[in-house]
N, C-alpha and C positions, 0 to 999 in steps of 0.2 A: 120340810119333811118331819121336823120334830112335832109339828102340830098334828099332822097327818098320823104319825104313829100313836100320838095321844088319843085321838079321836077314834082310831081303829081299835085300841086296847080298851078304852074306857066307855064306848058308846056302841048302840046297835045300829048306828047309821049305815046305809049302804056305801060300798066303796065310791059309787058315782057321786053320792052326796059328800063324802070326805073329801074327794077330789075337788069338787066345786067349792067347798068352804076353804080350802087352802089355794084356791086360785087358778085351778085347772078346769077350763071348759070343755075339753074332751077327756072323757073317762078312760079311753084307751090310751091315750097320751100320759095321763097320770099315772095308769098302771105300768106303763112302760118305764118311765122316770123313776118310780118307786121301785120296780124290779131292778133296774140298773144301779140305783143307789144302795140297795138292801140284799140283793141277790135272791129275792123271793118276791112273789105277787102279794099285793095288799091282803087279799083274803087269806092267803096261806099264813101270813104274818099274825093276822087275828086269830086264826085257829090255832096257832102255835102258843099263843098267849104271851108273845115277846113284848118287852117294854123298852128295849133299847135298839 
């Protein structure tokens, strides 16, 4: 998830592409795991400009 957070913060890659780059074939599963780990969806994380 560290790499996913970095990619979301520093690139314009889609959430689906970020998930694939960090090893999740299913974008929905990646989004669910991200939300469980961070309490927010990947796109919401990006929009908030969070880095940690």
